[in-house]
matplotlib code that plots the C-alpha trace (Angstrom):
import matplotlib.pyplot as plt

x = [-6.5, -3.0, -1.0, 1.5, 4.2, 5.2, 8.7, 10.7, 14.5, 16.6, 18.5, 21.6, 23.9, 22.7, 20.3, 23.3, 24.3, 21.1, 20.4, 17.6, 18.8, 16.1, 17.6, 21.2, 23.4, 25.7, 23.5, 24.1, 22.9, 25.0, 25.9, 22.6, 20.7, 22.4, 21.4, 17.8, 17.8, 19.0, 16.2, 13.8, 15.0, 14.6, 11.1, 10.0, 12.0, 8.9, 6.5, 5.8, 6.8, 6.1, 8.4, 10.5, 10.4, 12.5, 13.1, 16.4, 18.3, 21.1, 19.5, 16.4, 18.2, 20.4, 17.3, 15.6, 18.7, 18.5, 15.0, 16.0, 18.8, 16.1, 14.3, 16.9, 14.5, 13.8, 15.8, 15.3, 13.5, 14.2, 11.1, 11.4, 7.8, 8.2, 11.3, 11.7, 9.7, 11.6, 12.5, 14.2, 16.2, 15.6, 17.6, 20.9, 19.9, 20.2, 16.9, 17.7, 17.6, 14.5, 12.5, 12.8, 11.1, 7.4, 7.1, 8.1, 4.9, 2.9, 4.4, 3.5, 0.0, -1.3, 0.8, -1.7, -0.6, 3.1, 5.3, 9.1, 11.1, 12.4, 10.9, 7.4, 4.3, 3.5, 0.2, 2.2, 4.4, 1.3, -0.3, 2.7, 3.3, -0.3, -0.4, 2.7, 1.1, -2.1, 0.1, 1.8, -1.6, -2.5, 0.9, 0.6, -3.1, -3.6, 0.1, 2.3, 4.7, 7.4, 7.9, 10.8, 10.4, 10.7, 8.8, 6.9, 6.0, 4.7, 2.7, 1.2, 0.2, -1.3, -3.3, -4.7, -5.9, -7.2, -9.3, -7.6, -7.0, -3.4, -3.3, -3.6, -0.8, 1.7, -0.3, 0.9, 4.2, 6.5, 9.7, 12.9, 12.7, 9.0, 6.4, 2.9, 0.5, -2.2, -4.5, -6.1, -8.9, -12.1, -13.8, -12.5, -8.8, -7.7, -4.7, -3.9, -0.7, 0.8, 4.4, 5.4, 8.9, 8.5, 11.1, 13.9, 16.9, 16.6, 18.7, 20.4, 19.1, 15.8, 15.0, 15.8, 13.0, 10.4, 10.3, 10.9, 8.9, 8.5, 10.2, 12.1, 10.0, 9.4, 6.9, 4.1, 4.6, 1.6, 0.8, 1.8, -1.2, -1.5]
y = [171.1, 169.7, 170.8, 168.3, 169.5, 166.5, 167.1, 165.0, 164.9, 166.9, 165.3, 163.1, 161.4, 157.9, 158.1, 158.3, 154.8, 153.3, 151.4, 151.4, 153.0, 152.1, 151.9, 151.8, 153.6, 156.4, 158.2, 161.9, 165.1, 166.3, 170.0, 170.6, 168.8, 170.9, 174.1, 172.8, 172.0, 175.5, 177.0, 174.7, 175.8, 179.5, 178.8, 177.3, 179.7, 181.8, 178.8, 178.2, 174.5, 172.5, 169.6, 168.2, 164.5, 162.6, 159.2, 158.0, 157.8, 160.3, 162.1, 162.8, 163.8, 166.2, 167.8, 168.0, 169.6, 172.4, 173.1, 172.8, 175.4, 178.1, 176.7, 176.6, 175.3, 172.2, 169.0, 166.5, 163.4, 160.3, 158.1, 154.7, 154.5, 157.4, 155.8, 154.6, 151.6, 148.4, 147.0, 143.8, 142.0, 144.8, 147.2, 148.1, 146.2, 147.7, 149.2, 147.9, 144.3, 145.0, 146.1, 142.6, 141.0, 140.2, 142.0, 145.3, 145.1, 144.4, 147.4, 149.6, 148.3, 146.7, 148.0, 146.9, 143.3, 144.1, 142.6, 143.0, 139.8, 139.8, 143.3, 144.7, 145.1, 148.5, 148.4, 147.7, 150.8, 152.9, 151.6, 152.1, 155.6, 156.7, 155.2, 157.2, 160.4, 159.7, 159.2, 162.6, 164.3, 162.9, 164.1, 167.6, 168.7, 172.0, 172.4, 172.5, 169.6, 169.1, 165.5, 164.7, 161.4, 159.9, 160.2, 156.9, 157.1, 160.7, 159.6, 156.8, 159.1, 161.7, 159.0, 157.8, 161.2, 161.9, 158.8, 157.4, 153.7, 152.6, 151.4, 155.1, 156.5, 156.6, 159.3, 161.7, 163.6, 164.3, 166.1, 166.5, 169.0, 169.6, 170.6, 169.1, 170.0, 167.9, 169.3, 166.8, 167.5, 165.9, 166.0, 165.3, 165.7, 168.6, 168.7, 172.4, 172.1, 169.5, 169.2, 172.9, 173.5, 177.2, 178.3, 176.1, 177.3, 176.6, 173.7, 173.2, 169.6, 167.8, 166.6, 162.9, 160.3, 160.7, 157.3, 153.9, 154.0, 157.6, 159.1, 162.4, 165.3, 168.9, 169.5, 172.1, 174.3, 174.5, 177.4, 177.0, 177.8, 177.9]
z = [17.4, 17.3, 14.2, 12.9, 10.6, 8.5, 7.1, 4.8, 5.3, 2.9, 0.0, 0.2, -2.3, -1.6, -4.5, -6.9, -5.9, -7.5, -4.3, -1.8, 1.4, 3.9, 7.4, 6.1, 8.6, 7.6, 5.0, 5.6, 4.0, 1.1, 0.6, -1.3, 1.5, 4.1, 2.3, 2.1, 5.8, 6.7, 4.6, 6.2, 9.7, 8.7, 7.4, 10.7, 12.9, 13.9, 14.2, 17.9, 18.1, 21.2, 20.2, 17.4, 16.7, 14.1, 12.6, 14.2, 10.9, 10.3, 7.4, 9.3, 12.6, 10.7, 9.1, 12.5, 14.0, 11.5, 12.7, 16.4, 15.8, 15.7, 18.8, 21.6, 24.2, 22.2, 21.6, 18.8, 20.1, 18.0, 17.4, 15.8, 14.7, 12.2, 10.8, 7.2, 5.9, 6.8, 3.5, 4.9, 2.2, -0.3, 1.8, 0.0, -3.1, -6.6, -7.8, -11.3, -9.9, -7.7, -10.7, -12.2, -9.2, -9.1, -5.8, -7.5, -9.6, -6.4, -4.7, -7.6, -8.4, -5.2, -2.3, 0.3, -0.3, -0.5, 2.2, 2.0, 2.6, 6.2, 6.5, 7.0, 5.0, 3.7, 5.6, 8.8, 8.1, 7.7, 10.9, 13.2, 11.8, 12.2, 15.7, 16.5, 15.4, 17.4, 20.5, 19.8, 19.5, 23.0, 24.3, 22.7, 22.7, 20.9, 20.1, 17.0, 16.6, 13.9, 12.7, 10.4, 8.5, 5.1, 1.8, 1.8, 5.5, 5.1, 2.0, 3.9, 6.8, 4.4, 2.6, 5.9, 6.9, 3.5, 3.7, 0.6, 0.2, 0.8, -2.9, -3.9, -1.7, -4.5, -6.1, -3.4, -3.9, -1.0, -2.0, 0.0, 2.8, 2.1, 4.6, 4.9, 7.7, 9.3, 11.9, 14.3, 16.8, 18.0, 14.5, 11.0, 10.2, 8.0, 5.6, 5.4, 3.4, 1.1, -0.1, 0.3, -1.0, -2.0, 0.6, -0.7, -2.7, -6.4, -7.5, -10.9, -11.3, -10.9, -7.4, -6.7, -6.8, -4.1, -2.4, -3.7, -6.9, -8.0, -11.0, -10.6, -11.6, -10.7, -8.0, -8.1, -5.1, -2.8, -0.5, 3.1, 5.3, 9.1]

ax = plt.figure().add_subplot(projection="3d")
ax.plot(x, y, z, "-o")
ax.set_aspect("equal")
plt.show()
């Protein structure tokens, strides 16, 4: 079976702006995020990875590079299809203003019908991310692969392999710099780890919101299994 390590990028200061980052360029890890990325790299240092793929955005590339630092034979390979949801006109907008739009309610209550203006539908984001993973399984049969992406994209992937309807994907929590593991073979998929952050340094403050519509809250640490 191919083992996919789904990793959310570490934290950055963009959330302090109160705006939706999306594909905005120039969003880098802050000092706390850099510390998280280093801890993540150390956690995966002994895992025999065959490849490291990343969303092309800076915050994901920087997180992936912290992993690659412990795997000198590997280079980070950018992959657009595991990039952030394309929020279109919502990108860069203030969350306080977005919450007043009807689409916000649709995103929260019926995301399978949500389509961001000049962007993509949430169901499209799920399809292209899952297709990307299936292509990686074909490319790396029986190997372990690290995939650095974004909260909502990882939640959509996990929901798919859980067999959960897309309207339920917001119930999944994916924290910054967390690890989730999906094993894919010729039979049913297995999720052997979900949202593990037990290896991260303790922060003074609550973690930032997980994705577009989750409130900040502490996460229950799950056991990392192989």
